[in-house]
N, C-alpha and C positions, 0 to 999 in steps of 0.2 A: 473736593470731590464728595457728592453726596450719593450714599449707597442705600439700596433696598437690598436686604439681606434674606436669603431664604435657605434654612436648613432644619430638617425634620427632628433631629435629635437635639433636645434642648441644652444639654451640657456642651455640645459641639457648637450650637447658635450662640449661647452665652461667651463661651470661650473665644471663638472667632471674632464676635463683636467687640470684646474687650481688648483682643489683641490687636484689630485693625486700628482703632480710634488711638491708639499710642503714637500713631503716625499724625502729625498735626494736619496734614493735608487731607485727611479721610474723616468723614462724618457718616454714621449710621443714621439715616432718618426713619428707617423701618425695619424691624426683624421679624419674620413671619415663619411658621413651621411649614405651611403648605402653598403650593405652586398656584392654587386658585385665589390666594390671597394677595398676591403679587399686583395684580391690575388695581383692586381697591387701595393698596398701599401707596401706588404711583399717582393715584386720583387725589389722595389726601395728603400727599408731601411732593414738593419739588425734589427730583432726584436726577442723577446724571448717568448712573450705572446700577444695573441690577445684577447681584451675585448669587447663584442659586445652585444647590445640589441638585442632581438630575432626578433622582426618585425621592420624593417628598412624603408627607403623611398620606393617609388613605391610598397609598401605592400610585399617587397622581406623578407622571412624568412631566417635569418642567418643559420639555422640548415640546410638548404638545400646546404649549400657552405661548409661545415665543413669537408666532405669527400675529397673534392678536396684540399682543404688546408692542410690537413693531409698528402695527396698523394705527394703534391709538398714540403711541409715543415714539415716534420716528427718530427722534434725536438722543432717546436713551439707548446706552451701550448697554450689551447682552454679554454676561461672562457665565459659563457653566463650570461647575466642578463635581467630581465624581471619584469615589474609590473604586469603581470597576473599570478594569482595563478591557472594555469590550470595544472594538473597533466599530461597530455599528452605531455606539452612541456618538461617536465623534463624526461618522458620515452624517447622521441625522442630524446634528447640530448644526453641519455646514450648511446642509440642505434648507433649514427653517431660518438660517440668517443669524446663528449665534456668532457674535464678534470674536470670542476668544474662549478657548476650552483648556482647563487645567485638570490635573489629578490630585488628590489630596496627600499624596506623599511629598509634595514640594515644601520648601521651606518657607516661613512667613515672610522672609525678605523677598523671595522669588514670586510669592503671591502677590505682596504689594507691588512689586516691579511691574507684573503683568496687568494689574488693575490700573496702574497709572501709564502705561503703555496704551491699554484698550481705552482709556478715556482720551488718551490724546489722538485716537484715531486708527491705531495699529491692530491688526488681527494677529493674535498669537495662538498657535496650535502646537501640541506636543509632536514630536518626532518619532517616528517607529521605533527607534531605539529607545527611548523613554518608555513606550508601552511596554515593549519587549522586558525591559529592566524591571519593570513594575511587576509584570506577570511573574517574572523568575523569582522575585523575592517574595511574592505572596504565597507560593505553593512550598509545601512540606517536600522533604527528600522523596518519600514514598509516593505522594501525588505526581511529582515530577517524572518518577520512574514509571509509573503507571502511564502517564501521558506519552511518554518516550515509546513505549511498548505500543500503544494505542497507534501512535503515528506510524510505527513499522508494520501496521497491518495485522497485529495480534488480536484475536477475539477475546472477550471478557473471560471466557472459560479457561483460555490458554494463559491469561495473565494470571489468574486466580492460581492456577495449577502451578507455575513457574514461581510465583512469589510465595507459595503456601499459604494463601488467604483462602477466605471463603467467598462465595459468589455476593452475600450480601456485604462483605468487607469492601470489594471492589465497586460495589454500587454505592456505597457510603462515601467512598474516597472520590468518586466520579462526582457525587451530588456536591461535595465540598469544593471539587475544583470548578464546577460549574457556578456556585455561589462566590466564589472568590473572583472569577474572571467575569462573570455578567454575561457570558455566551449562553445560547440556549440549548446547545447540544455539544457533545464532547467532540463529535465530527467537526463542529465549527472552530473549537479549541484547537484540534489538530490541524486543521487547515492553515489557521493563523500561525500556529507555531512553526510549521513547516516552511511556509510562504516568508516568514520573516528571518529565517535562519536561525530561530531560537533553538529547534530542535533539527538534526540532521538524520536522515533516515538510512538505513543500512545499504539503500542504493545509491546514495549521494558519493 
């Protein structure tokens, strides 16, 4: 299986490439840091599958390039990987034709298994439980406490007063939650957390 690999952080790119080639069935034919380099890499190398991080260098979103890749190389399978448990990423990936989608918290063995299944023609996407567990594991106790209070309708001033924190501290915690989860607003995080049963409100 010949792979074009895209990852913006060089240490992760090198580490992932060296890990994958330990499997004799896998070959990295190109490794690039930016999504706009994937098509040139495919034109220069025969490949079976593209494995790419979603947000690459220069803040370029790999998902915006998938349709062009599919149009020029319809037989190449597409696999996206991300560290952000943002449900909108997965929805967008399905819409543009990404064959498989995984999160970075999976094991090497699981990643290789998904690669092989994708190559074989199967589409692999994470379950809501995996997304929920990833989000839970990424948040600190204080961040989760703040999110739970927000889900229960508490305003930021009230949360700050209850937790004996300044408004600026609450703002910093919320910024951290958004950065870790990839959601664009704390309201979106709250909707997802409640809808998936990650957090139960006082009215449940």
